[in-house]
Predicted model as a PDB file, atoms N, CA, C, CB and O in Angstrom, pLDDT in the B-factor column:
MODEL        1                                                                  
ATOM      1  N   PRO A   1    -335.244  22.162   7.260  1.00 71.00           N  
ATOM      2  CA  PRO A   1    -333.784  22.500   7.314  1.00 71.00           C  
ATOM      3  C   PRO A   1    -333.568  23.129   8.749  1.00 71.00           C  
ATOM      4  CB  PRO A   1    -333.335  23.565   6.076  1.00 71.00           C  
ATOM      5  O   PRO A   1    -334.480  23.664   9.379  1.00 71.00           O  
ATOM      6  N   PRO A   2    -332.359  23.018   9.168  1.00 77.00           N  
ATOM      7  CA  PRO A   2    -331.957  23.458  10.521  1.00 77.00           C  
ATOM      8  C   PRO A   2    -331.987  24.933  10.719  1.00 77.00           C  
ATOM      9  CB  PRO A   2    -330.599  22.981  10.828  1.00 77.00           C  
ATOM     10  O   PRO A   2    -332.107  25.383  11.858  1.00 77.00           O  
ATOM     11  N   ASP A   3    -331.887  25.714   9.684  1.00 87.00           N  
ATOM     12  CA  ASP A   3    -331.986  27.162   9.793  1.00 87.00           C  
ATOM     13  C   ASP A   3    -332.303  27.817   8.387  1.00 87.00           C  
ATOM     14  CB  ASP A   3    -330.643  27.732  10.385  1.00 87.00           C  
ATOM     15  O   ASP A   3    -332.217  27.190   7.332  1.00 87.00           O  
ATOM     16  N   ILE A   4    -332.660  29.082   8.481  1.00 92.00           N  
ATOM     17  CA  ILE A   4    -333.073  29.867   7.387  1.00 92.00           C  
ATOM     18  C   ILE A   4    -332.058  29.894   6.196  1.00 92.00           C  
ATOM     19  CB  ILE A   4    -333.328  31.231   7.881  1.00 92.00           C  
ATOM     20  O   ILE A   4    -332.429  29.850   5.024  1.00 92.00           O  
ATOM     21  N   GLU A   5    -330.806  29.967   6.568  1.00 94.00           N  
ATOM     22  CA  GLU A   5    -329.741  30.059   5.575  1.00 94.00           C  
ATOM     23  C   GLU A   5    -329.676  28.722   4.753  1.00 94.00           C  
ATOM     24  CB  GLU A   5    -328.353  30.362   6.289  1.00 94.00           C  
ATOM     25  O   GLU A   5    -329.514  28.726   3.533  1.00 94.00           O  
ATOM     26  N   THR A   6    -329.806  27.634   5.462  1.00 92.00           N  
ATOM     27  CA  THR A   6    -329.820  26.384   4.798  1.00 92.00           C  
ATOM     28  C   THR A   6    -331.033  26.158   3.895  1.00 92.00           C  
ATOM     29  CB  THR A   6    -329.744  25.333   5.792  1.00 92.00           C  
ATOM     30  O   THR A   6    -330.924  25.553   2.828  1.00 92.00           O  
ATOM     31  N   LEU A   7    -332.230  26.674   4.355  1.00 92.00           N  
ATOM     32  CA  LEU A   7    -333.435  26.624   3.543  1.00 92.00           C  
ATOM     33  C   LEU A   7    -333.201  27.437   2.309  1.00 92.00           C  
ATOM     34  CB  LEU A   7    -334.667  27.135   4.314  1.00 92.00           C  
ATOM     35  O   LEU A   7    -333.604  27.022   1.222  1.00 92.00           O  
ATOM     36  N   GLU A   8    -332.584  28.548   2.421  1.00 95.00           N  
ATOM     37  CA  GLU A   8    -332.399  29.547   1.268  1.00 95.00           C  
ATOM     38  C   GLU A   8    -331.452  28.812   0.254  1.00 95.00           C  
ATOM     39  CB  GLU A   8    -331.720  31.038   1.792  1.00 95.00           C  
ATOM     40  O   GLU A   8    -331.672  28.804  -0.958  1.00 95.00           O  
ATOM     41  N   ASP A   9    -330.329  28.164   0.877  1.00 95.00           N  
ATOM     42  CA  ASP A   9    -329.370  27.543  -0.079  1.00 95.00           C  
ATOM     43  C   ASP A   9    -329.997  26.449  -0.854  1.00 95.00           C  
ATOM     44  CB  ASP A   9    -328.157  27.000   0.635  1.00 95.00           C  
ATOM     45  O   ASP A   9    -329.734  26.275  -2.044  1.00 95.00           O  
ATOM     46  N   ARG A  10    -330.866  25.674  -0.154  1.00 94.00           N  
ATOM     47  CA  ARG A  10    -331.595  24.536  -0.862  1.00 94.00           C  
ATOM     48  C   ARG A  10    -332.558  25.044  -1.913  1.00 94.00           C  
ATOM     49  CB  ARG A  10    -332.395  23.664   0.158  1.00 94.00           C  
ATOM     50  O   ARG A  10    -332.656  24.493  -3.009  1.00 94.00           O  
ATOM     51  N   LEU A  11    -333.301  26.155  -1.545  1.00 94.00           N  
ATOM     52  CA  LEU A  11    -334.250  26.656  -2.579  1.00 94.00           C  
ATOM     53  C   LEU A  11    -333.463  27.147  -3.804  1.00 94.00           C  
ATOM     54  CB  LEU A  11    -335.153  27.828  -2.003  1.00 94.00           C  
ATOM     55  O   LEU A  11    -333.778  26.826  -4.950  1.00 94.00           O  
ATOM     56  N   ARG A  12    -332.442  27.926  -3.510  1.00 95.00           N  
ATOM     57  CA  ARG A  12    -331.723  28.448  -4.655  1.00 95.00           C  
ATOM     58  C   ARG A  12    -330.892  27.372  -5.443  1.00 95.00           C  
ATOM     59  CB  ARG A  12    -330.805  29.552  -4.176  1.00 95.00           C  
ATOM     60  O   ARG A  12    -330.679  27.504  -6.648  1.00 95.00           O  
ATOM     61  N   GLY A  13    -330.441  26.321  -4.731  1.00 95.00           N  
ATOM     62  CA  GLY A  13    -329.770  25.324  -5.357  1.00 95.00           C  
ATOM     63  C   GLY A  13    -330.576  24.447  -6.366  1.00 95.00           C  
ATOM     64  O   GLY A  13    -330.046  23.786  -7.258  1.00 95.00           O  
ATOM     65  N   ARG A  14    -331.836  24.510  -6.139  1.00 92.00           N  
ATOM     66  CA  ARG A  14    -332.773  23.762  -7.035  1.00 92.00           C  
ATOM     67  C   ARG A  14    -332.695  24.347  -8.523  1.00 92.00           C  
ATOM     68  CB  ARG A  14    -334.302  23.875  -6.454  1.00 92.00           C  
ATOM     69  O   ARG A  14    -332.779  23.642  -9.529  1.00 92.00           O  
ATOM     70  N   GLY A  15    -332.543  25.575  -8.520  1.00 93.00           N  
ATOM     71  CA  GLY A  15    -332.526  26.274  -9.843  1.00 93.00           C  
ATOM     72  C   GLY A  15    -333.841  26.364 -10.619  1.00 93.00           C  
ATOM     73  O   GLY A  15    -333.891  26.719 -11.797  1.00 93.00           O  
ATOM     74  N   ASP A  16    -334.900  26.019  -9.884  1.00 94.00           N  
ATOM     75  CA  ASP A  16    -336.196  25.995 -10.585  1.00 94.00           C  
ATOM     76  C   ASP A  16    -337.197  26.819  -9.794  1.00 94.00           C  
ATOM     77  CB  ASP A  16    -336.717  24.530 -10.775  1.00 94.00           C  
ATOM     78  O   ASP A  16    -338.386  26.739 -10.106  1.00 94.00           O  
ATOM     79  N   THR A  17    -336.837  27.554  -8.858  1.00 91.00           N  
ATOM     80  CA  THR A  17    -337.669  28.335  -8.055  1.00 91.00           C  
ATOM     81  C   THR A  17    -337.375  29.895  -8.200  1.00 91.00           C  
ATOM     82  CB  THR A  17    -337.505  27.869  -6.630  1.00 91.00           C  
ATOM     83  O   THR A  17    -336.258  30.376  -8.011  1.00 91.00           O  
ATOM     84  N   SER A  18    -338.453  30.597  -8.540  1.00 95.00           N  
ATOM     85  CA  SER A  18    -338.423  32.009  -8.745  1.00 95.00           C  
ATOM     86  C   SER A  18    -338.056  32.785  -7.474  1.00 95.00           C  
ATOM     87  CB  SER A  18    -339.744  32.458  -9.260  1.00 95.00           C  
ATOM     88  O   SER A  18    -338.271  32.341  -6.346  1.00 95.00           O  
ATOM     89  N   GLU A  19    -337.503  33.944  -7.722  1.00 96.00           N  
ATOM     90  CA  GLU A  19    -337.027  34.728  -6.511  1.00 96.00           C  
ATOM     91  C   GLU A  19    -338.276  35.141  -5.652  1.00 96.00           C  
ATOM     92  CB  GLU A  19    -336.183  36.071  -6.974  1.00 96.00           C  
ATOM     93  O   GLU A  19    -338.192  35.205  -4.426  1.00 96.00           O  
ATOM     94  N   GLU A  20    -339.431  35.419  -6.328  1.00 97.00           N  
ATOM     95  CA  GLU A  20    -340.590  35.721  -5.491  1.00 97.00           C  
ATOM     96  C   GLU A  20    -341.029  34.547  -4.688  1.00 97.00           C  
ATOM     97  CB  GLU A  20    -341.725  36.200  -6.320  1.00 97.00           C  
ATOM     98  O   GLU A  20    -341.457  34.733  -3.549  1.00 97.00           O  
ATOM     99  N   SER A  21    -340.952  33.312  -5.213  1.00 96.00           N  
ATOM    100  CA  SER A  21    -341.315  32.217  -4.461  1.00 96.00           C  
ATOM    101  C   SER A  21    -340.312  31.859  -3.382  1.00 96.00           C  
ATOM    102  CB  SER A  21    -341.531  31.123  -5.333  1.00 96.00           C  
ATOM    103  O   SER A  21    -340.720  31.314  -2.357  1.00 96.00           O  
ATOM    104  N   ILE A  22    -339.105  32.115  -3.539  1.00 96.00           N  
ATOM    105  CA  ILE A  22    -337.992  31.952  -2.539  1.00 96.00           C  
ATOM    106  C   ILE A  22    -338.241  32.916  -1.333  1.00 96.00           C  
ATOM    107  CB  ILE A  22    -336.550  32.265  -3.224  1.00 96.00           C  
ATOM    108  O   ILE A  22    -338.096  32.557  -0.164  1.00 96.00           O  
ATOM    109  N   GLN A  23    -338.623  34.159  -1.712  1.00 97.00           N  
ATOM    110  CA  GLN A  23    -338.900  35.184  -0.688  1.00 97.00           C  
ATOM    111  C   GLN A  23    -340.130  34.813   0.117  1.00 97.00           C  
ATOM    112  CB  GLN A  23    -339.094  36.570  -1.336  1.00 97.00           C  
ATOM    113  O   GLN A  23    -340.137  35.000   1.334  1.00 97.00           O  
ATOM    114  N   LYS A  24    -341.147  34.306  -0.505  1.00 97.00           N  
ATOM    115  CA  LYS A  24    -342.380  33.854   0.144  1.00 97.00           C  
ATOM    116  C   LYS A  24    -342.117  32.674   1.087  1.00 97.00           C  
ATOM    117  CB  LYS A  24    -343.420  33.458  -0.914  1.00 97.00           C  
ATOM    118  O   LYS A  24    -342.564  32.654   2.234  1.00 97.00           O  
ATOM    119  N   ARG A  25    -341.387  31.711   0.570  1.00 95.00           N  
ATOM    120  CA  ARG A  25    -340.935  30.572   1.496  1.00 95.00           C  
ATOM    121  C   ARG A  25    -340.278  30.902   2.647  1.00 95.00           C  
ATOM    122  CB  ARG A  25    -340.090  29.695   0.876  1.00 95.00           C  
ATOM    123  O   ARG A  25    -340.634  30.455   3.737  1.00 95.00           O  
ATOM    124  N   LEU A  26    -339.181  31.781   2.481  1.00 96.00           N  
ATOM    125  CA  LEU A  26    -338.378  32.284   3.591  1.00 96.00           C  
ATOM    126  C   LEU A  26    -339.185  33.035   4.565  1.00 96.00           C  
ATOM    127  CB  LEU A  26    -337.285  33.142   3.106  1.00 96.00           C  
ATOM    128  O   LEU A  26    -338.980  32.858   5.766  1.00 96.00           O  
ATOM    129  N   ALA A  27    -340.120  33.891   4.140  1.00 96.00           N  
ATOM    130  CA  ALA A  27    -340.984  34.624   5.073  1.00 96.00           C  
ATOM    131  C   ALA A  27    -341.863  33.699   5.837  1.00 96.00           C  
ATOM    132  CB  ALA A  27    -341.828  35.632   4.348  1.00 96.00           C  
ATOM    133  O   ALA A  27    -342.042  33.839   7.047  1.00 96.00           O  
ATOM    134  N   GLN A  28    -342.420  32.742   5.124  1.00 95.00           N  
ATOM    135  CA  GLN A  28    -343.211  31.795   5.892  1.00 95.00           C  
ATOM    136  C   GLN A  28    -342.474  30.938   6.891  1.00 95.00           C  
ATOM    137  CB  GLN A  28    -343.890  30.932   4.986  1.00 95.00           C  
ATOM    138  O   GLN A  28    -342.961  30.644   7.982  1.00 95.00           O  
ATOM    139  N   ALA A  29    -341.354  30.571   6.505  1.00 92.00           N  
ATOM    140  CA  ALA A  29    -340.393  29.770   7.468  1.00 92.00           C  
ATOM    141  C   ALA A  29    -340.089  30.647   8.639  1.00 92.00           C  
ATOM    142  CB  ALA A  29    -338.973  29.327   6.748  1.00 92.00           C  
ATOM    143  O   ALA A  29    -340.099  30.132   9.758  1.00 92.00           O  
ATOM    144  N   LYS A  30    -339.817  31.924   8.499  1.00 92.00           N  
ATOM    145  CA  LYS A  30    -339.509  32.801   9.673  1.00 92.00           C  
ATOM    146  C   LYS A  30    -340.759  32.900  10.539  1.00 92.00           C  
ATOM    147  CB  LYS A  30    -339.033  34.257   9.214  1.00 92.00           C  
ATOM    148  O   LYS A  30    -340.639  32.844  11.763  1.00 92.00           O  
ATOM    149  N   ASN A  31    -341.981  33.048   9.955  1.00 90.00           N  
ATOM    150  CA  ASN A  31    -343.170  33.178  10.757  1.00 90.00           C  
ATOM    151  C   ASN A  31    -343.433  31.865  11.545  1.00 90.00           C  
ATOM    152  CB  ASN A  31    -344.376  33.539   9.857  1.00 90.00           C  
ATOM    153  O   ASN A  31    -343.899  31.886  12.684  1.00 90.00           O  
ATOM    154  N   GLU A  32    -343.114  30.720  10.884  1.00 85.00           N  
ATOM    155  CA  GLU A  32    -343.298  29.457  11.619  1.00 85.00           C  
ATOM    156  C   GLU A  32    -342.315  29.289  12.795  1.00 85.00           C  
ATOM    157  CB  GLU A  32    -343.140  28.283  10.660  1.00 85.00           C  
ATOM    158  O   GLU A  32    -342.675  28.835  13.881  1.00 85.00           O  
ATOM    159  N   ILE A  33    -341.104  29.666  12.531  1.00 83.00           N  
ATOM    160  CA  ILE A  33    -340.012  29.713  13.617  1.00 83.00           C  
ATOM    161  C   ILE A  33    -340.563  30.537  14.772  1.00 83.00           C  
ATOM    162  CB  ILE A  33    -338.604  30.379  13.068  1.00 83.00           C  
ATOM    163  O   ILE A  33    -340.599  30.091  15.919  1.00 83.00           O  
ATOM    164  N   GLU A  34    -340.974  31.702  14.453  1.00 83.00           N  
ATOM    165  CA  GLU A  34    -341.392  32.583  15.609  1.00 83.00           C  
ATOM    166  C   GLU A  34    -342.606  32.031  16.358  1.00 83.00           C  
ATOM    167  CB  GLU A  34    -341.730  34.018  15.103  1.00 83.00           C  
ATOM    168  O   GLU A  34    -342.730  32.160  17.576  1.00 83.00           O  
ATOM    169  N   TYR A  35    -343.512  31.398  15.563  1.00 80.00           N  
ATOM    170  CA  TYR A  35    -344.687  30.772  16.169  1.00 80.00           C  
ATOM    171  C   TYR A  35    -344.215  29.690  17.138  1.00 80.00           C  
ATOM    172  CB  TYR A  35    -345.638  30.170  15.076  1.00 80.00           C  
ATOM    173  O   TYR A  35    -344.778  29.527  18.221  1.00 80.00           O  
ATOM    174  N   CYS A  36    -343.248  29.005  16.766  1.00 76.00           N  
ATOM    175  CA  CYS A  36    -342.831  27.854  17.699  1.00 76.00           C  
ATOM    176  C   CYS A  36    -342.164  28.249  18.892  1.00 76.00           C  
ATOM    177  CB  CYS A  36    -341.940  26.913  17.039  1.00 76.00           C  
ATOM    178  O   CYS A  36    -341.877  27.445  19.780  1.00 76.00           O  
ATOM    179  N   LYS A  37    -341.892  29.541  18.942  1.00 77.00           N  
ATOM    180  CA  LYS A  37    -341.219  30.150  20.225  1.00 77.00           C  
ATOM    181  C   LYS A  37    -342.343  30.560  21.135  1.00 77.00           C  
ATOM    182  CB  LYS A  37    -340.245  31.471  19.903  1.00 77.00           C  
ATOM    183  O   LYS A  37    -342.077  30.932  22.278  1.00 77.00           O  
ATOM    184  N   THR A  38    -343.598  30.516  20.694  1.00 77.00           N  
ATOM    185  CA  THR A  38    -344.759  30.854  21.598  1.00 77.00           C  
ATOM    186  C   THR A  38    -344.853  29.801  22.612  1.00 77.00           C  
ATOM    187  CB  THR A  38    -346.122  30.978  20.832  1.00 77.00           C  
ATOM    188  O   THR A  38    -344.798  28.606  22.324  1.00 77.00           O  
ATOM    189  N   GLU A  39    -345.010  30.295  23.915  1.00 71.00           N  
ATOM    190  CA  GLU A  39    -345.041  29.330  25.036  1.00 71.00           C  
ATOM    191  C   GLU A  39    -346.210  28.272  24.754  1.00 71.00           C  
ATOM    192  CB  GLU A  39    -345.277  30.124  26.463  1.00 71.00           C  
ATOM    193  O   GLU A  39    -347.340  28.625  24.417  1.00 71.00           O  
ATOM    194  N   GLY A  40    -345.851  27.031  24.913  1.00 70.00           N  
ATOM    195  CA  GLY A  40    -346.806  25.887  24.746  1.00 70.00           C  
ATOM    196  C   GLY A  40    -346.949  25.474  23.273  1.00 70.00           C  
ATOM    197  O   GLY A  40    -347.642  24.493  23.004  1.00 70.00           O  
ATOM    198  N   LYS A  41    -346.347  26.151  22.331  1.00 63.00           N  
ATOM    199  CA  LYS A  41    -346.474  25.834  20.967  1.00 63.00           C  
ATOM    200  C   LYS A  41    -345.341  24.939  20.459  1.00 63.00           C  
ATOM    201  CB  LYS A  41    -346.541  27.076  20.191  1.00 63.00           C  
ATOM    202  O   LYS A  41    -345.554  24.239  19.469  1.00 63.00           O  
ATOM    203  N   GLY A  42    -344.238  24.917  21.025  1.00 57.00           N  
ATOM    204  CA  GLY A  42    -343.150  24.147  20.502  1.00 57.00           C  
ATOM    205  C   GLY A  42    -342.737  23.049  21.334  1.00 57.00           C  
ATOM    206  O   GLY A  42    -341.551  22.899  21.624  1.00 57.00           O  
ATOM    207  N   ASP A  43    -343.689  22.229  21.760  1.00 74.00           N  
ATOM    208  CA  ASP A  43    -343.366  21.171  22.744  1.00 74.00           C  
ATOM    209  C   ASP A  43    -342.243  20.164  22.196  1.00 74.00           C  
ATOM    210  CB  ASP A  43    -344.706  20.367  23.097  1.00 74.00           C  
ATOM    211  O   ASP A  43    -341.582  19.480  22.978  1.00 74.00           O  
ATOM    212  N   LYS A  44    -342.066  20.113  20.811  1.00 79.00           N  
ATOM    213  CA  LYS A  44    -341.009  19.289  20.214  1.00 79.00           C  
ATOM    214  C   LYS A  44    -340.655  19.993  18.963  1.00 79.00           C  
ATOM    215  CB  LYS A  44    -341.447  17.794  19.948  1.00 79.00           C  
ATOM    216  O   LYS A  44    -341.540  20.337  18.180  1.00 79.00           O  
ATOM    217  N   VAL A  45    -339.434  20.219  18.742  1.00 80.00           N  
ATOM    218  CA  VAL A  45    -338.873  20.797  17.461  1.00 80.00           C  
ATOM    219  C   VAL A  45    -337.958  19.753  16.943  1.00 80.00           C  
ATOM    220  CB  VAL A  45    -338.094  22.204  17.665  1.00 80.00           C  
ATOM    221  O   VAL A  45    -337.017  19.324  17.611  1.00 80.00           O  
ATOM    222  N   ILE A  46    -338.257  19.322  15.672  1.00 87.00           N  
ATOM    223  CA  ILE A  46    -337.438  18.261  15.085  1.00 87.00           C  
ATOM    224  C   ILE A  46    -336.903  18.822  13.736  1.00 87.00           C  
ATOM    225  CB  ILE A  46    -338.288  16.894  14.882  1.00 87.00           C  
ATOM    226  O   ILE A  46    -337.646  19.291  12.873  1.00 87.00           O  
ATOM    227  N   ILE A  47    -335.648  18.741  13.636  1.00 87.00           N  
ATOM    228  CA  ILE A  47    -334.885  19.255  12.527  1.00 87.00           C  
ATOM    229  C   ILE A  47    -334.848  18.090  11.501  1.00 87.00           C  
ATOM    230  CB  ILE A  47    -333.411  19.744  12.981  1.00 87.00           C  
ATOM    231  O   ILE A  47    -334.318  17.025  11.818  1.00 87.00           O  
ATOM    232  N   ASN A  48    -335.391  18.270  10.304  1.00 88.00           N  
ATOM    233  CA  ASN A  48    -335.368  17.244   9.261  1.00 88.00           C  
ATOM    234  C   ASN A  48    -334.207  17.366   8.407  1.00 88.00           C  
ATOM    235  CB  ASN A  48    -336.568  17.290   8.434  1.00 88.00           C  
ATOM    236  O   ASN A  48    -334.297  17.867   7.286  1.00 88.00           O  
ATOM    237  N   ASP A  49    -333.056  16.905   8.915  1.00 89.00           N  
ATOM    238  CA  ASP A  49    -331.848  16.953   8.167  1.00 89.00           C  
ATOM    239  C   ASP A  49    -331.347  15.492   7.865  1.00 89.00           C  
ATOM    240  CB  ASP A  49    -330.788  17.777   8.947  1.00 89.00           C  
ATOM    241  O   ASP A  49    -330.432  15.308   7.064  1.00 89.00           O  
ATOM    242  N   ASP A  50    -331.907  14.560   8.461  1.00 93.00           N  
ATOM    243  CA  ASP A  50    -331.643  13.125   8.276  1.00 93.00           C  
ATOM    244  C   ASP A  50    -333.007  12.315   8.365  1.00 93.00           C  
ATOM    245  CB  ASP A  50    -330.593  12.614   9.387  1.00 93.00           C  
ATOM    246  O   ASP A  50    -333.531  12.129   9.463  1.00 93.00           O  
ATOM    247  N   LEU A  51    -333.513  11.887   7.314  1.00 94.00           N  
ATOM    248  CA  LEU A  51    -334.883  11.264   7.332  1.00 94.00           C  
ATOM    249  C   LEU A  51    -335.020  10.136   8.238  1.00 94.00           C  
ATOM    250  CB  LEU A  51    -335.271  10.798   6.001  1.00 94.00           C  
ATOM    251  O   LEU A  51    -336.035  10.100   8.934  1.00 94.00           O  
ATOM    252  N   ASP A  52    -334.109   9.160   8.345  1.00 96.00           N  
ATOM    253  CA  ASP A  52    -334.218   8.036   9.262  1.00 96.00           C  
ATOM    254  C   ASP A  52    -334.237   8.570  10.668  1.00 96.00           C  
ATOM    255  CB  ASP A  52    -333.063   7.031   9.069  1.00 96.00           C  
ATOM    256  O   ASP A  52    -335.146   8.226  11.422  1.00 96.00           O  
ATOM    257  N   ARG A  53    -333.264   9.411  11.078  1.00 95.00           N  
ATOM    258  CA  ARG A  53    -333.208   9.893  12.402  1.00 95.00           C  
ATOM    259  C   ARG A  53    -334.386  10.683  12.795  1.00 95.00           C  
ATOM    260  CB  ARG A  53    -332.041  10.662  12.585  1.00 95.00           C  
ATOM    261  O   ARG A  53    -334.917  10.538  13.896  1.00 95.00           O  
ATOM    262  N   THR A  54    -334.841  11.600  11.820  1.00 94.00           N  
ATOM    263  CA  THR A  54    -336.001  12.434  12.063  1.00 94.00           C  
ATOM    264  C   THR A  54    -337.229  11.579  12.307  1.00 94.00           C  
ATOM    265  CB  THR A  54    -336.235  13.380  10.895  1.00 94.00           C  
ATOM    266  O   THR A  54    -337.982  11.833  13.248  1.00 94.00           O  
ATOM    267  N   PHE A  55    -337.440  10.596  11.498  1.00 94.00           N  
ATOM    268  CA  PHE A  55    -338.612   9.735  11.607  1.00 94.00           C  
ATOM    269  C   PHE A  55    -338.633   9.018  12.894  1.00 94.00           C  
ATOM    270  CB  PHE A  55    -338.667   8.757  10.493  1.00 94.00           C  
ATOM    271  O   PHE A  55    -339.681   8.881  13.525  1.00 94.00           O  
ATOM    272  N   LYS A  56    -337.441   8.532  13.320  1.00 95.00           N  
ATOM    273  CA  LYS A  56    -337.324   7.753  14.631  1.00 95.00           C  
ATOM    274  C   LYS A  56    -337.669   8.787  15.799  1.00 95.00           C  
ATOM    275  CB  LYS A  56    -335.751   7.094  14.831  1.00 95.00           C  
ATOM    276  O   LYS A  56    -338.401   8.455  16.731  1.00 95.00           O  
ATOM    277  N   GLU A  57    -337.122  10.014  15.702  1.00 93.00           N  
ATOM    278  CA  GLU A  57    -337.334  10.932  16.764  1.00 93.00           C  
ATOM    279  C   GLU A  57    -338.818  11.311  16.845  1.00 93.00           C  
ATOM    280  CB  GLU A  57    -336.460  12.157  16.576  1.00 93.00           C  
ATOM    281  O   GLU A  57    -339.375  11.391  17.941  1.00 93.00           O  
ATOM    282  N   LEU A  58    -339.433  11.534  15.745  1.00 91.00           N  
ATOM    283  CA  LEU A  58    -340.917  11.862  15.694  1.00 91.00           C  
ATOM    284  C   LEU A  58    -341.654  10.737  16.229  1.00 91.00           C  
ATOM    285  CB  LEU A  58    -341.430  12.171  14.262  1.00 91.00           C  
ATOM    286  O   LEU A  58    -342.481  10.941  17.117  1.00 91.00           O  
ATOM    287  N   ASP A  59    -341.429   9.486  15.752  1.00 91.00           N  
ATOM    288  CA  ASP A  59    -342.165   8.327  16.185  1.00 91.00           C  
ATOM    289  C   ASP A  59    -342.030   8.122  17.668  1.00 91.00           C  
ATOM    290  CB  ASP A  59    -341.705   7.111  15.450  1.00 91.00           C  
ATOM    291  O   ASP A  59    -343.034   7.877  18.337  1.00 91.00           O  
ATOM    292  N   GLU A  60    -340.854   8.209  18.208  1.00 90.00           N  
ATOM    293  CA  GLU A  60    -340.645   8.016  19.658  1.00 90.00           C  
ATOM    294  C   GLU A  60    -341.409   9.079  20.444  1.00 90.00           C  
ATOM    295  CB  GLU A  60    -339.126   8.073  20.014  1.00 90.00           C  
ATOM    296  O   GLU A  60    -341.959   8.763  21.499  1.00 90.00           O  
ATOM    297  N   TRP A  61    -341.469  10.371  19.955  1.00 86.00           N  
ATOM    298  CA  TRP A  61    -342.108  11.396  20.635  1.00 86.00           C  
ATOM    299  C   TRP A  61    -343.659  11.177  20.628  1.00 86.00           C  
ATOM    300  CB  TRP A  61    -341.715  12.715  20.016  1.00 86.00           C  
ATOM    301  O   TRP A  61    -344.312  11.333  21.660  1.00 86.00           O  
ATOM    302  N   VAL A  62    -344.212  10.824  19.483  1.00 84.00           N  
ATOM    303  CA  VAL A  62    -345.574  10.572  19.316  1.00 84.00           C  
ATOM    304  C   VAL A  62    -346.060   9.437  20.189  1.00 84.00           C  
ATOM    305  CB  VAL A  62    -345.848  10.303  17.918  1.00 84.00           C  
ATOM    306  O   VAL A  62    -347.072   9.511  20.885  1.00 84.00           O  
ATOM    307  N   MET A  63    -345.227   8.326  20.100  1.00 86.00           N  
ATOM    308  CA  MET A  63    -345.644   7.154  20.830  1.00 86.00           C  
ATOM    309  C   MET A  63    -345.637   7.383  22.350  1.00 86.00           C  
ATOM    310  CB  MET A  63    -344.750   5.992  20.473  1.00 86.00           C  
ATOM    311  O   MET A  63    -346.462   6.857  23.098  1.00 86.00           O  
ATOM    312  N   LYS A  64    -344.600   8.243  22.782  1.00 81.00           N  
ATOM    313  CA  LYS A  64    -344.513   8.545  24.206  1.00 81.00           C  
ATOM    314  C   LYS A  64    -345.802   9.352  24.657  1.00 81.00           C  
ATOM    315  CB  LYS A  64    -343.176   9.374  24.504  1.00 81.00           C  
ATOM    316  O   LYS A  64    -346.409   9.097  25.697  1.00 81.00           O  
ATOM    317  N   ASP A  65    -346.153  10.345  23.770  1.00 66.00           N  
ATOM    318  CA  ASP A  65    -347.206  11.191  24.088  1.00 66.00           C  
ATOM    319  C   ASP A  65    -348.561  10.335  24.152  1.00 66.00           C  
ATOM    320  CB  ASP A  65    -347.261  12.347  23.041  1.00 66.00           C  
ATOM    321  O   ASP A  65    -349.412  10.528  25.020  1.00 66.00           O  
ATOM    322  N   LEU A  66    -348.673   9.368  23.140  1.00 72.00           N  
ATOM    323  CA  LEU A  66    -349.903   8.458  23.247  1.00 72.00           C  
ATOM    324  C   LEU A  66    -349.920   7.574  24.399  1.00 72.00           C  
ATOM    325  CB  LEU A  66    -350.037   7.594  22.059  1.00 72.00           C  
ATOM    326  O   LEU A  66    -350.989   7.332  24.959  1.00 72.00           O  
ATOM    327  N   ALA A  67    -348.741   7.034  24.831  1.00 73.00           N  
ATOM    328  CA  ALA A  67    -348.668   6.139  25.943  1.00 73.00           C  
ATOM    329  C   ALA A  67    -349.038   6.893  27.246  1.00 73.00           C  
ATOM    330  CB  ALA A  67    -347.260   5.519  26.032  1.00 73.00           C  
ATOM    331  O   ALA A  67    -349.623   6.257  28.123  1.00 73.00           O  
ATOM    332  N   THR A  68    -348.743   8.196  27.438  1.00 69.00           N  
ATOM    333  CA  THR A  68    -349.002   8.921  28.646  1.00 69.00           C  
ATOM    334  C   THR A  68    -350.459   9.404  28.591  1.00 69.00           C  
ATOM    335  CB  THR A  68    -347.998  10.105  28.821  1.00 69.00           C  
ATOM    336  O   THR A  68    -350.981   9.760  29.647  1.00 69.00           O  
ATOM    337  N   SER A  69    -351.128   9.445  27.494  1.00 61.00           N  
ATOM    338  CA  SER A  69    -352.446   9.925  27.374  1.00 61.00           C  
ATOM    339  C   SER A  69    -353.538   8.814  27.515  1.00 61.00           C  
ATOM    340  CB  SER A  69    -352.565  10.613  26.070  1.00 61.00           C  
ATOM    341  O   SER A  69    -354.736   9.084  27.606  1.00 61.00           O  
ATOM    342  N   SER A  70    -353.060   7.607  27.526  1.00 56.00           N  
ATOM    343  CA  SER A  70    -353.982   6.442  27.660  1.00 56.00           C  
ATOM    344  C   SER A  70    -354.308   6.155  29.098  1.00 56.00           C  
ATOM    345  CB  SER A  70    -353.374   5.188  27.025  1.00 56.00           C  
ATOM    346  O   SER A  70    -355.059   5.223  29.387  1.00 56.00           O  
TER     347      SER A  70                                                      
ENDMDL                                                                          
END                                                                             
């Protein structure tokens, strides 16, 4: 999801996730977002809000990286 609020909305919208589980997922997401801000750790951030576009963006990035490392 593009942000914590959207993630929370999606988790709650399912209607099958406990409050404890929602809080754990949100805490983990916040940790991952902070980790990505670490220098050298977030070379590419891809927001998975459109599967086709997300896949294309990831594929192009990976292939570019592979092409430059050969």
